[in-house]
Structures are given as C-alpha cells and as structure tokens.
C-alpha positions in Angstrom: -9.4 6.5 -4.9 -10.6 5.5 -1.5 -8.2 5.4 1.5 -9.3 3.9 4.8 -7.0 4.3 7.8 -7.7 2.2 10.9 -5.7 1.4 14.1 -6.1 -2.0 15.7 -4.1 -4.6 17.5 -1.2 -2.2 18.0 -0.7 -1.4 14.3 -2.1 0.9 11.6 -3.8 -0.5 8.6 -4.1 1.6 5.4 -6.5 0.1 2.9 -6.3 1.5 -0.6 -9.0 0.8 -3.2 -9.8 1.7 -6.8 -7.1 3.6 -8.6 -3.7 4.5 -7.3 -2.3 6.9 -10.0 -1.1 10.3 -10.8 -4.5 11.9 -10.4 -4.7 11.0 -6.7 -1.1 10.4 -5.7 -0.7 13.8 -4.0 -3.8 13.4 -1.9 -2.7 9.9 -0.9 0.8 11.2 0.0 -0.8 13.9 2.2 -3.0 11.4 4.0 0.0 9.1 4.7 2.1 12.0 5.9 -0.7 12.8 8.4 -0.3 9.4 10.1 0.9 9.5 13.7 4.7 9.4 13.9 4.7 6.7 16.5 6.5 3.3 16.3 3.5 1.1 15.6 3.8 -1.1 12.5 1.9 0.0 9.4 0.3 -2.5 7.0 -0.5 -1.2 3.5 -3.5 -3.2 2.1 -3.5 -3.0 -1.7 -5.9 -5.9 -2.4 -8.7 -3.6 -3.8 -6.5 -1.5 -6.1 -7.6 -1.9 -9.7 -5.1 0.4 -11.4 -1.6 1.6 -10.4 0.9 3.7 -12.3 4.4 4.9 -11.5 3.2 7.9 -9.5 1.0 5.6 -7.3 3.9 3.2 -7.0 6.2 6.0 -5.9 3.8 6.9 -3.1 3.7 3.3 -1.9 7.5 3.0 -2.0 7.9 6.2 -0.1 5.4 5.0 2.6 7.3 1.7 2.9 10.5 3.6 3.4 9.2 6.2 5.9 6.6 4.5 8.0 7.9 2.3 10.8 7.8 -1.4 10.3 5.6 -1.0 7.2 4.8 -3.9 4.9 2.4 -4.7 2.0 -0.6 -6.9 2.4 -3.1 -8.3 -0.1 -1.7 -7.0 -3.3 -4.1 -7.1 -6.2 -3.2 -8.4 -9.7 -2.6 -4.8 -10.9 -0.2 -4.1 -8.0 1.6 -7.4 -8.5 2.0 -6.8 -12.2 3.3 -3.2 -11.6 5.8 -4.5 -9.0 7.0 -7.3 -11.2 7.4 -4.9 -14.2 9.6 -2.7 -12.1 11.6 -5.6 -10.7 10.2 -5.1 -7.2 8.5 -8.5 -6.7 10.6 -9.0 -3.6 8.2 -6.5 -1.8 5.2 -8.8 -2.4 3.8 -10.6 0.7 5.2 -14.1 1.0 2.0 -16.1 1.4 -1.5 -15.7 -0.1 -4.4 -14.7 2.1 -7.4 -16.9 2.7 -9.1 -15.1 -0.3 -6.3 -16.4 -2.5 -4.8 -13.0 -3.2 -1.3 -12.0 -2.1 
C-alpha cells in the first residue's frame, strides 16, 4: 500500500494506491491520525486502489467521520464494488472525473 499525503489549494489530499486491506489498515490509520487537526478539507483519492476489504473500508469510513469536510474522490472499481456491497454507494462521488472513473 502506498499513501501519498499532500496539501494544496487549502485542502489536504490523501491518495491511496494498491491494496487497502487488513495487512496495512493499522499503518494507514496511523498515517491518517497524524494529519494536522486543522479545519482544511480532506479529499480521499481512492482511484488507484486495486483491492479493498472490510478492514480497509473501516479505515476509510473512520477518516470520513473524523477528518474535517472530508470526501471521497476517484473511487476505483474495487472501492465502488465494496461500497455497493455494503450499501454505502451514497458515499461515492457524484460525477465521474475526466479519466472516466468516479
């Protein structure tokens, strides 16, 4: 799992890639907890996630709940399928990006 955290245009972008699962959920949680506790919006970019399980989903949901003004961006097919399976498709971004992914 790769996690890239960048601040730009007044918000924080957290870009996840590869696998988001039980094997790396604790490390991801720790990295997210280390984010500054300011009021800048946080965008969670899940477009490059190739696998997600319930432990990974739990970390994402906790981040959405605890980070200010957080939202999902660019959800991969694996993420969309996991959210749909759990009845959480309402969390998906409303419009596709220019690359065609949500």
